[in-house]
N, C-alpha and C positions, 0 to 999 in steps of 0.2 A: 660590142657582141653583134652576129649576125644572125636571121633568122635560119639560112639556110644549114647553118653549123649546127644548132640545136635539132634540126631536122633531120641532117645525116646521121646527129649522135644516137635520136631513139631510131631509126631507120637500122642502124647497126645492132642495137637492143639494148644500150647501156641507159642506166636512170638518169632522168634530167634533175637536177635541182632548182629548189622552188625559186631560184630568181629567174632561171632560162623559162620554165614555165609560164612567169608572170611580166615577164619580156613578151614572150607571144601574144599572150591573151589581153591583156591590157594594149598592145598595141595593136591588137587588132579590131579590138571594140572602140579605140581612136580611130581606126582608118589609117592608118601607119603602117600593118602591115596585109596584102592582099590576100584576097579569097585563096586564092592558089596555092599561096607557102601555107595557109593554113590548113586547106584540105590534106598538101603531103602532109602535114603533122599527124592530122585524124587517120589517114590511111596506115602513117609508120605504128599509131597506140593500136590500132583494130588488130595489126597482126603481130604487135611485140610485145602488145599491153602496158601495163603500168605496175608499180609496186603498190603497196599500199600509203606507202609516204607518199608518192607521186599524187596517187587520186586524193588525199587529203591535200595537197596541196593545190591539185584544181579544183579541189571542189571550194577549197577557201577564197580563194583567188576569184573565182567565181560569183562567189556570195559577197563580195565584196564589192563587186562591178557594179554595183547601182544600190539604191535602197534599202532598209529593210522597216519590218511593220515594227513599229514603236508601241510595244503592250507594256511599258515600264507604268507603273504606279497602278499596275490593277494584280488583283490579287489572283495568282496560281492554282493549280498546277495547269502548266499547256501541253496538253498531248493531243496530237494529230495522226491519223490513218493517212496511208497513200497506198492504193492500187497500182501494181504496174499494168493492170490495162487487162477488160475481158468482154463477154460479150452477156448481155442481160446483166453487169453489174452496177446494180443500183445498192450498193452498203453503205456505202459513204451517207446516202440520204435519212435512213431511220440512224444509222450509228450516233451519228453528231448529237442529235436530241435525248439519245435515248443516256449518251454519255455525258450530257452536260446535264441531266436531269439526275445525276448522280453526283455532280459537285466537281465535275472536272472539267475545266476550257478548253474548249477546240475550237484553235484558230485555222479555218481549213481553206485553203487556197487551191482551188480544184483546175480541170481543166476542159479539154470538147474533143468531141469525137474528132477523130482524125484514121483512117484506112475502116478496119474492121470493129476497132474498139468503142466504144460508147463514150459520150462526156459527160460526168456531173453537171458542167454550167448548161449545155444542152437540156438537159433532163428539167433542171429548174427552169430556163427561161420559157418553158412548154405549156407553166404555170401563167394565165394570160397577169400582166401587169409587173412580173417577178422579174427585180433588177440586180445582175450580178458584178456589176463594174462600182464596188465599194472605194468612196475615198476612205483614207485612214481613219478620218471621225467616226464614221459612220461603222466601220469595222469594228473599233475600240467599244463604241456605244452599244454595238450588238452582245459583243461577246460580256462587256459588264452585267448586262442586264439581262441576256439569253443564256448567256453560257457558250453561245456558239456563232459563229456569223460565215458566210460562203461567198468567196468572192473570187474573180480570176485574178490572173497577174497581168500587173499593168505594168508599162513598157520602163516603168523605172526602177523593177525589182527585177535583179537577176539578167540584167539584158545581155550579157556574155554569153546566157544559157539560150536566148532567144537569137543572137546569132549564128549560135554554134549548131542548133538544133537543127537550124534551116539548111546550115552547110550539110549536116551530117545525112540530111533528108536525102539529098541530090548527089552524095558521092557514095554511099554504100556503104555507111559507118553505124549506121543508127544503133547494131545489136553487140557492141562494145562493152564490154559489162565495166570496166573503169568509165567509159563515157555517160554511160546511163546512171551509174552511182552517183556520178559529180552532179549528172543533171538533176536530178531526182532530190538530191539529200540540199545541194545550195539553194531551192526553191524551199523546201523543208524549213531548216534552219531560217532564211531572211524572214518566214512566217509567225516568227517567234518562239515555235514549238521547243519547248524543254525534251521533249522523249518522242516518239512517234514509231508506230507498229505498220510495219510494212504485210502488205499483203501479196504475195509475191505467185502469181498465177505460173501454171502449169500444164500444159498441154497444146492443143489444136488450138485452141484461140487463144493463146497467150504469145508474146513474143521469144519467149522463155519455152521450147515445146519440150523439152525431156527434163527428168530431175536432175539431172547434172548440172544443166545449165543455170535451173532454177536455185540450185543450191549454193553454186557459184555467185550469182547473182545477191542470192540472201546472205551470203557471207561476206559479201565484201559490202554493202550496204550497211550493215551490223559492224564489220571493221571498223570502216570509216566514218560510222556515226559517232561509234564511242570515241574515236579517237579526237573526235573535235567537242566531247564533253556530253554528249547527247544519249539518253536510256533509251535502248535501241532493241527492236524485237521484231525476227522474222517470220513470218506463219506462210508456211507453202501449200498453196490451196490448188485443185484440178479444177482444170480449167478444158475439159475435154466436151463439154456440154453446154450450154447456156446456161446462166442464174435463173432460177426461178420458171414462172411459165409466161412471162410477159416479159418482151424486148423492144423498146421504140421509147422515143422522150415522154410523152405524157404516159403513155403505157406505162411504166417503169415509177411516174410519179402515183399513178393507182396502185401497183404492188407494193409502194413506199408507207402507203395509208394502213396497205393491209399488215405489215407487218410491226407499226406503231399501235394499230388494235388488239396484235399478239395473234393474228389469223394470216399471218404470211409463210408461203412455201417451207416446206422444212428446210431445203441445201440453204436458202437467205436466212433464214431464224437463228441456222447453224452459225452459221459464218458471222453474223451480226454478233450472236452469245460469245462466240469465241474473241474476237477481235475487241469487242468491247470488254470484256473483260482484263485482255492486258494492259488495256489502254488505262482500265482503274487503277490495276496492280501498281503500272508506272505510274500512275498521278499520285499514287500510294493511301487512295482510299479503300482499296481493299487489300485485306493481307496475302490473298491467293485466288487463284484463277475459280476455283468454287464459290467463294466468297463475291468475286467480282461477276459472275454468272446470276448470283442469288440477287444481288442489286441491281442489276440490267432487268432482269423479269418484274420485279418489284415495281419499275418505274414504267414498265410497257402495262401489268398489269392495273396499276393508280390510274394511268390515263395523263400520267405528268409528261410523258416523254413526247406526247401526239400533242399537247398545250404547248408545248416548246415548240413544237413542229409550225405551229398556225399563229405560233406569236413571231418566228421568224418566218414566215411567208408575208404576214400582215408589215414586217418591219422594212420588210425588204421590196414593200409595192403591188406584191400577190394580192389575189382578190379570191379570197377563202371561197366566199358563197359561191363564187364562178367556178372556181377550180373541183369543189364537192357538185355542182351542178354539173359538169363536164364528166363526172368521175363515170367509168365503163359504160358512156354513152358517145363519148368524141373519137369518132375514128372516122378514117377518109372513106370515100365512097366507091373508091378504087379496091376492090376486095376479091380476092381468089381463096378456094379452100385447098389445103394438101390431105389430101384419101391415101388411107393404106392401102397396096397393090395388092397385099397379099396377109392373111393370118399369120399371125406369130408374135414374137415377143422384139420389143425395141432394143435393139442390141448397143447403137448410138445414134446421138443428133451432134451431128459434128460441130463445133464451136465456131469452125473458122469459116465453113460454108453457108453458117447463118447469117454471121456477121458479116460477109461479104455483100449475101443477099439482102442483106438489110441496108446496106452502102445505095443497092440499086433501087430497093424501095424509099430514101432517102431520109433512113435514119441516122446514117454517120456519112461522113464526105471524104472525098478525095484529097481537096486541099482545102488549107485554111478557110479560104473565099467562098467553099461553097456554101448553101444554105442546107438547113435539116427540115425536114418536116414534123412537127410536131405530132400528127397524126397518123403516122409512118410506122409499121413495125409488124411484130408477131404476136399472136397468141394461142400459144401450147395448149393441149390439150391431155397430151402425153407426156412424159417423161421416160428416162431410159428405163427397162425392165420392166415398164407397163406392155400387158398384155393387149394388143389390138386384134380387132376381127378386120375379113378383106371390105375394103369400103368406109373405114371407119376413120371419122376425123382425125387426124393430128394435129394441124395447127390452122390457123386462116391468117392469110397474110394481109395487108395494106397497106397499098402502094402511093407513092406521091400524087401519080397519074396513072393513066392505062399502060402506058407503055414502057412502064416500070415492073409492070407486075409478069410478063413473060420470062425475062431474063433471071430475075429473083425466085420465079417458082421452080425454075429448071436446077438452078443452085439449090433452092431447099430442098429437091427432090432427092439429088444426089448425097444431101447430108445426112436421109435418113437411111438405117440399112435395120433389117426385122431378119429375126433368127428362130429356128423352131424351139431352141430352148432358151431358158433366163440367162440373161449374160453375168457372169461374176462380179458379185461386188465388189464397191468400189470405193476407196475412201475419201470424202470432201477435204480434210487438213491431212497432208501428207507427212509433212515435219515441220518444227519449230527451231530456230535457232536465237539465242540469247547471246550477250556478250561474254556471259560466264561459260 
């Protein structure tokens, strides 16, 4: 078997066998097949696509390229949630303790910010002392005692994905739906989830800009996950404006606390409760979405979810007292205000432009080795459809240094549009796709 023959077969649009895919991927992980040949394969997949069977084979091969989180001996169910990435997307942070408080175990393996999208691990690490590189024993203990744990991907978990993603990033093949599907699902299955709720973002601040593209990805995730024996639901949600009022690392920890106290922003709470309801249905502890929502609201109102969040912070090395002391006060000294240039209604706050501006401020990173700032970000006073008067404060920018403010301000200002009339109402939850 030769790599060039397999590449040629895919280039010509033919379906690859499990054996052919395995030969290339395993050979690449072992260093026997060079980058340039795998790059050619990735580009062929980008243009010719993959069948559901090919995508399932690729996912399984990547999954088995390294270790899995061993959750044997722990009573389930194990249900996780994954977002395809957005701006101000702190949903995982309040969601995990809420669902855990309802009796579903949440083994959550998260990522870091890259490009304009935020990273759950960076947000958690803005809590003084919080540690995200858990050994399996600590991960298991957190799930047993608290119902959830938050960790990053180790070098031993799905190493094929780490190598392939790095190559996709520099060969313009990131947006391929089969490759995205295999990347996401291999990691989610490796962490031990029995079921997964996917939050597939759609809009300017998402990787999938159109509803058709988001639907295609969601359908692929559901079909492939179901073929692997997992319960899977995909919820398509709007990412045309930032979620909530705060974008940043510690800023989003603050908004997480607001959510767990029952006073979070309306859009964030709507999404937390909807995704949480689906997780409870998949976990078998709620008969339907209405019952799931009631259960989620109850554990927020009782304070159980907030208590679990505090327990997780303490378990993973975080300083709760210092976190609460810094709440609503820990800000960068480099500040600039964004005010309305005229009176009217906010017709848009472009999520992509805000996300890119956040990279300048220090919220995110362009390269995996870049540092992020815990105190950088945006605090918005207004959301889309709100009335503003000329000179009224729309947002405050906090930068990692003084030099970061000018380019970020220019980009943020271009993200704001003001119209004379109220813009049409838009839905946050666009569609839901299940295996049925």
